[in-house]
C-alpha positions as CSV (number, residue, x, y, z in Angstrom):
1,X,48.6,66.7,-121.0
2,X,47.7,68.4,-117.7
3,X,44.6,67.2,-116.0
4,X,44.9,69.4,-113.0
5,X,42.6,72.4,-112.5
6,X,44.2,75.8,-112.2
7,X,44.2,77.6,-108.9
8,X,41.5,79.9,-110.2
9,X,39.3,76.9,-111.2
10,X,39.8,75.3,-107.9
11,X,38.8,78.4,-106.1
12,X,35.6,78.7,-108.2
13,X,34.9,75.0,-107.6
14,X,35.2,75.4,-103.8
15,X,33.3,78.7,-103.8
16,X,30.3,77.2,-105.7
17,X,30.4,73.9,-103.7
18,X,30.2,75.8,-100.4
19,X,27.5,78.1,-101.8
20,X,25.5,75.1,-103.1
21,X,25.7,73.3,-99.8
22,X,24.8,76.3,-97.7
23,X,22.3,78.3,-99.8
24,X,20.9,76.0,-102.5
25,X,20.6,72.5,-100.9
26,X,18.5,73.3,-97.9
27,X,15.5,74.5,-99.9
28,X,16.0,72.2,-103.0
29,X,13.3,69.6,-102.1
30,X,10.8,72.2,-101.0
31,X,11.3,74.3,-104.2
32,X,10.9,71.2,-106.3
33,X,7.7,70.2,-104.5
34,X,6.2,73.7,-104.9
35,X,7.6,74.2,-108.4
36,X,8.9,77.5,-107.2
37,X,11.7,79.6,-108.8
38,X,13.8,81.5,-106.4
39,X,15.2,84.7,-107.9
40,X,17.0,85.5,-104.7
41,X,19.3,82.5,-105.4
42,X,20.1,83.9,-108.8
43,X,20.9,87.2,-107.2
44,X,23.3,85.5,-104.8
45,X,25.0,83.8,-107.7
46,X,25.4,87.1,-109.3
47,X,27.1,88.5,-106.2
48,X,29.6,85.7,-106.4
49,X,30.3,86.5,-110.1
50,X,28.8,83.2,-111.4
51,X,26.5,84.9,-113.8
52,X,29.4,86.3,-115.8
53,X,32.1,83.6,-115.4
54,X,33.5,83.5,-118.9
55,X,32.8,87.1,-120.0
56,X,35.5,89.9,-119.8
57,X,35.4,92.3,-117.0
58,X,34.6,95.0,-119.6
59,X,31.1,93.6,-119.9
60,X,30.6,92.8,-116.2
61,X,32.1,89.3,-116.1
62,X,35.0,87.9,-114.1
63,X,37.2,87.0,-117.1
64,X,37.4,83.3,-116.4
65,X,36.8,80.5,-118.9
66,X,34.2,77.9,-120.1
67,X,35.7,75.1,-118.0
68,X,35.1,77.2,-114.9
69,X,31.5,77.7,-116.1
70,X,31.1,73.9,-116.5
71,X,32.5,73.3,-113.0
72,X,30.0,75.9,-111.5
73,X,27.0,74.2,-113.3
74,X,28.2,70.8,-112.1
75,X,28.6,71.9,-108.4
76,X,25.1,73.5,-108.4
77,X,23.5,70.5,-110.1
78,X,25.1,68.2,-107.5
79,X,22.5,69.5,-105.0
80,X,19.8,71.0,-107.3
81,X,19.7,70.4,-111.0
82,X,17.1,73.2,-111.5
83,X,19.5,75.8,-110.2
84,X,22.2,74.4,-112.4
85,X,20.2,74.7,-115.5
86,X,19.1,78.2,-114.6
87,X,22.8,79.3,-114.8
88,X,23.5,77.1,-117.8
89,X,20.7,78.6,-119.9
90,X,21.5,82.1,-118.8
91,X,25.2,81.9,-119.5
92,X,25.5,79.6,-122.6
93,X,22.2,80.1,-124.4
94,X,21.3,83.7,-123.7
95,X,24.6,85.5,-123.0
96,X,26.9,83.4,-125.1
97,X,25.5,84.4,-128.6
98,X,25.5,88.1,-127.6
99,X,29.2,87.8,-126.7
100,X,30.1,85.9,-129.8
101,X,28.0,87.7,-132.4
102,X,26.8,90.9,-130.8
103,X,27.7,94.5,-131.7
104,X,29.3,96.7,-129.2
105,X,26.0,98.4,-128.6
106,X,24.4,95.0,-127.9
107,X,27.2,93.9,-125.6
108,X,27.1,97.1,-123.6
109,X,23.2,97.2,-123.5
110,X,22.5,93.6,-122.8
111,X,25.5,91.4,-122.1
112,X,26.7,93.7,-119.2
113,X,23.4,93.3,-117.4
114,X,23.3,89.6,-118.0
115,X,26.9,89.1,-116.8
116,X,26.3,91.2,-113.7
117,X,23.2,89.3,-113.0
118,X,20.9,92.3,-112.9
119,X,19.1,90.6,-115.8
120,X,18.2,87.0,-116.4
121,X,18.4,85.5,-119.8
122,X,16.5,82.9,-121.8
123,X,16.6,81.3,-125.3
124,X,13.7,80.7,-127.7
125,X,14.2,78.3,-130.6
126,X,11.9,75.3,-130.2
127,X,8.3,75.6,-131.4
128,X,5.3,73.2,-131.1
129,X,6.0,71.8,-134.5
130,X,9.7,72.2,-134.7
131,X,12.0,70.6,-132.1
132,X,14.9,68.7,-133.6
133,X,14.0,70.1,-137.0
134,X,14.7,73.7,-136.0
135,X,14.7,75.0,-139.5
136,X,11.0,74.2,-139.8
137,X,10.0,77.0,-137.5
138,X,6.9,79.0,-138.2
139,X,7.6,82.2,-136.2
140,X,8.1,85.1,-138.7
141,X,9.9,88.4,-138.6
142,X,8.8,91.1,-141.1
143,X,10.7,94.3,-141.6
144,X,8.7,97.4,-141.0
145,X,10.7,100.6,-141.1
146,X,13.4,100.5,-138.4
147,X,11.7,97.5,-136.7
148,X,11.0,93.9,-137.3
149,X,7.5,92.6,-136.4
150,X,7.6,89.1,-134.9
151,X,4.6,86.7,-134.8
152,X,4.6,83.2,-133.5
153,X,5.2,81.2,-130.4
154,X,8.0,79.2,-128.7
155,X,7.8,76.4,-126.2
156,X,9.9,74.7,-123.5
157,X,11.6,78.0,-122.6
158,X,14.0,77.5,-119.6
159,X,13.8,80.6,-117.3
160,X,10.6,81.6,-119.2
161,X,8.5,84.2,-117.4
162,X,11.3,85.1,-115.0
163,X,13.9,86.1,-117.7
164,X,14.3,89.8,-118.7
165,X,16.1,89.2,-122.0
166,X,15.2,86.6,-124.6
167,X,17.1,85.5,-127.7
168,X,14.4,84.7,-130.2
169,X,14.8,82.9,-133.5
170,X,12.4,83.8,-136.3
171,X,12.2,83.4,-140.1
172,X,12.7,86.4,-142.2
173,X,12.2,84.3,-145.3
174,X,10.2,81.1,-144.9
175,X,11.0,79.9,-148.4
176,X,14.8,80.0,-147.6
177,X,14.2,77.7,-144.7
178,X,17.4,77.6,-142.5
179,X,19.1,80.3,-144.6
180,X,16.1,82.6,-143.8
181,X,16.3,82.3,-140.0
182,X,17.4,85.4,-138.0
183,X,18.1,86.0,-134.3
184,X,16.7,88.8,-132.2
185,X,17.3,90.2,-128.8
186,X,13.9,90.7,-127.2
187,X,13.1,92.4,-124.0
188,X,10.2,91.0,-121.9
189,X,8.5,94.4,-121.9
190,X,8.5,94.9,-125.7
191,X,4.8,95.3,-126.8
192,X,3.3,92.2,-128.2
193,X,5.6,89.8,-126.2
194,X,3.7,87.7,-123.6
195,X,4.3,84.6,-121.5
196,X,2.1,81.6,-122.2
197,X,1.4,78.6,-120.0
198,X,3.9,77.3,-117.5
199,X,4.7,73.6,-118.0
200,X,4.3,71.1,-115.2
201,X,7.3,68.7,-115.4
202,X,8.6,65.4,-114.2
203,X,11.9,67.0,-113.0
204,X,13.8,70.3,-112.6
205,X,10.5,71.5,-111.3
206,X,11.9,74.7,-109.7
207,X,13.3,75.8,-113.0
208,X,10.4,77.5,-114.9
209,X,9.6,76.2,-118.3
210,X,7.0,78.2,-120.3
211,X,5.6,79.0,-123.7
212,X,6.2,82.5,-125.0
213,X,4.1,84.3,-127.6
214,X,4.7,87.1,-130.0
215,X,1.8,89.0,-131.5
216,X,3.0,91.8,-133.7
217,X,6.0,92.2,-131.3
218,X,8.1,95.1,-132.5
219,X,11.8,94.7,-132.2
220,X,14.2,97.5,-133.1
221,X,16.5,96.6,-136.1
222,X,19.6,97.2,-133.9
223,X,18.5,94.2,-131.9
224,X,19.1,91.8,-134.8
225,X,22.0,89.5,-133.6
226,X,24.5,89.1,-136.4
227,X,23.3,89.6,-139.9
228,X,19.8,88.9,-141.1
229,X,19.8,85.3,-142.2
230,X,22.6,84.2,-139.8
231,X,20.2,82.9,-137.2
232,X,20.4,79.2,-137.9
233,X,24.2,79.3,-137.8
234,X,24.0,81.2,-134.5
235,X,21.5,78.7,-133.0
236,X,23.6,75.6,-133.9
237,X,26.8,77.1,-132.6
238,X,25.1,78.2,-129.4
239,X,23.8,74.6,-128.9
240,X,27.4,73.3,-129.0
241,X,28.3,75.4,-126.0
242,X,24.9,74.7,-124.3
243,X,25.6,71.0,-124.5
244,X,28.7,71.5,-122.4
245,X,26.5,73.1,-119.8
246,X,24.0,70.2,-119.9
247,X,26.8,67.6,-119.8
248,X,28.1,69.4,-116.6
249,X,24.6,69.4,-115.2
250,X,24.3,65.7,-115.9
251,X,27.7,65.0,-114.2
252,X,26.5,67.0,-111.1
253,X,23.3,65.1,-110.9
254,X,25.1,61.7,-111.1
255,X,27.7,62.8,-108.6
256,X,25.0,64.0,-106.2
257,X,23.2,60.6,-106.5
258,X,26.4,58.7,-106.0
259,X,27.3,60.8,-102.9
260,X,23.9,60.0,-101.4
261,X,24.1,56.3,-102.2
262,X,27.6,56.0,-100.7
263,X,26.5,57.7,-97.5
264,X,23.4,55.6,-97.2
265,X,25.3,52.4,-97.9
266,X,27.6,53.2,-95.0
267,X,24.7,53.8,-92.6
268,X,22.1,51.3,-93.6
269,X,22.5,47.9,-91.9
270,X,21.1,44.6,-93.0
271,X,22.0,41.1,-91.8
272,X,24.1,42.7,-89.0
273,X,26.4,44.9,-91.2
274,X,26.4,48.0,-93.4
275,X,25.2,47.2,-96.9
276,X,28.3,48.9,-98.2
277,X,30.2,45.7,-97.1
278,X,28.0,43.5,-99.4
279,X,29.6,42.9,-102.7
280,X,26.3,43.4,-104.6
281,X,26.2,47.0,-103.3
282,X,29.9,47.8,-103.2
283,X,30.4,46.7,-106.8
284,X,27.4,48.6,-108.0
285,X,28.8,51.8,-106.3
286,X,32.2,51.2,-107.9
287,X,30.6,50.9,-111.4
288,X,28.7,54.1,-110.7
289,X,31.8,56.0,-109.7
290,X,33.7,54.9,-112.8
291,X,31.0,56.2,-115.1
292,X,30.7,59.5,-113.3
293,X,34.4,60.1,-113.6
294,X,34.4,59.1,-117.3
295,X,31.5,61.5,-117.9
296,X,33.3,64.3,-116.0
297,X,36.5,63.8,-118.1
298,X,34.6,64.0,-121.4
299,X,32.8,67.1,-120.2
300,X,35.9,68.9,-119.0
301,X,37.7,68.1,-122.3
302,X,34.9,69.6,-124.3
303,X,34.8,72.7,-122.0
304,X,38.5,73.1,-122.1
305,X,38.6,73.0,-125.9
306,X,35.9,75.7,-126.0
307,X,38.1,77.8,-123.6
308,X,41.1,77.3,-125.8
309,X,39.3,78.4,-129.0
310,X,39.5,74.9,-130.5
311,X,36.7,73.1,-132.3
312,X,34.5,71.3,-129.8
313,X,31.2,70.5,-131.5
314,X,31.8,66.8,-131.7
315,X,33.3,66.6,-128.3
316,X,30.3,68.5,-126.8
317,X,27.9,66.1,-128.5
318,X,29.9,63.1,-127.0
319,X,30.1,64.6,-123.5
320,X,26.4,65.5,-123.4
321,X,25.4,62.1,-124.8
322,X,27.5,60.1,-122.4
323,X,27.0,62.2,-119.3
324,X,23.2,62.3,-119.7
325,X,23.0,58.5,-120.2
326,X,25.3,58.1,-117.2
327,X,23.1,60.4,-115.1
328,X,20.0,58.4,-115.9
329,X,21.8,55.1,-115.1
330,X,23.6,56.2,-111.9
331,X,20.5,57.8,-110.5
332,X,18.4,54.7,-111.2
333,X,21.1,52.6,-109.5
334,X,21.1,55.0,-106.5
335,X,17.4,54.5,-106.0
336,X,18.1,50.7,-106.1
337,X,20.8,51.1,-103.4
338,X,18.2,52.9,-101.2
339,X,15.7,50.1,-101.8
340,X,12.1,51.1,-101.0
341,X,13.3,54.3,-99.3
342,X,14.8,55.5,-102.6
343,X,11.2,55.6,-103.9
344,X,10.2,58.0,-101.2
345,X,10.5,61.8,-101.2
346,X,12.2,61.7,-97.8
347,X,15.5,61.0,-99.6
348,X,16.9,63.0,-102.6
349,X,17.6,60.2,-105.0
350,X,14.1,60.1,-106.4
351,X,14.5,63.7,-107.3
352,X,17.9,63.1,-108.8
353,X,16.4,60.4,-111.0
354,X,13.5,62.6,-112.2
355,X,15.9,65.5,-112.9
356,X,18.3,63.3,-114.8
357,X,15.8,62.3,-117.5
358,X,15.6,65.7,-119.1
359,X,19.3,65.8,-119.8
360,X,18.7,63.1,-122.5
361,X,16.2,65.4,-124.1
362,X,17.1,69.0,-124.2
363,X,20.0,70.7,-126.0
364,X,19.5,68.1,-128.7
365,X,18.0,64.7,-127.9
366,X,20.5,61.9,-127.6
367,X,19.2,60.4,-130.9
368,X,20.2,63.7,-132.6
369,X,23.6,63.6,-130.9
370,X,24.2,60.1,-132.1
371,X,23.5,61.4,-135.6
372,X,25.9,64.3,-135.1
373,X,28.6,62.0,-133.9
374,X,28.1,59.3,-136.6
375,X,28.4,61.9,-139.3
376,X,31.9,62.6,-138.1
377,X,32.8,59.0,-138.7
378,X,31.9,59.2,-142.3
379,X,33.0,62.7,-143.5
380,X,31.8,63.1,-147.1
381,X,31.2,59.4,-147.6
382,X,27.4,59.1,-146.9
């Protein structure tokens, strides 16, 4: 069993780490405060090839793997979780299904632009009345000649309003429930497609989260992804890969908080010595480091399995569950290490703590993930 990263993966890790420190970190607090998305940063990521990490060069990618993608999300999230999730949603949620299920026309028309970063992608599954129960969606798609007419709304759309391409799930047969769900590639300029309100959030504030609405939105039939009725399967498989991205985001957040706490503990003096020399602080930091590394190993394992074409659904559920809980715990402890200063916006740990919370909520709440994992313990028995 080889735990070493390949030379290519190490190069990607260093490249993204340098980019994150030089280009992303300096404006992270300001963008968070202003709730401002910076498309220029996404363009710079595209220039580095990050927007197409796992996709073949044929479609504008760099032909790497899913572990490299996870590493990139981790390194970005180490300084700015909002930038990390921008890339995660773009790659795993919007681009991934087109690569896995798309026709050659769809890959050439949409995946290439997404991989090259000239287009930004988003994913629309959740509705006001259907979150964890995705099959209960009310958005409909009715066939009309060579088009489908979509009506309904989606909420909590990462990259919403900024994205150019949206993967939208709608019911082509409400009575069939999950077997009646279909997936559609929707361009932002399609008639009847509009952006609703922008959400104001606790964390990842420079990542836009919006509602989207479809009012008689006409989508060409060639934009159906997979077959009509395959949408629920596509959505669930996509979320498995998306969880790898969110696990990586959580690891990055936790590592960033740990980095800040270690540095502060070396510099902050109380009772005539650095607080790092106090056992209460040094042991706390040691526990934080162990949990971050455990979360990283789980995350890398799941991403490696996806890269190797092995089953990874249960592993991605475990990594996202553990990494997100770790991120919440480690960031909270980091604030504690900083004491009263940790509660102030002058230091980054309060932002890390706010950012960490959402990793326990999206791409499947941790309660849903515990349900997924527990079912694997009793196959066919319950």
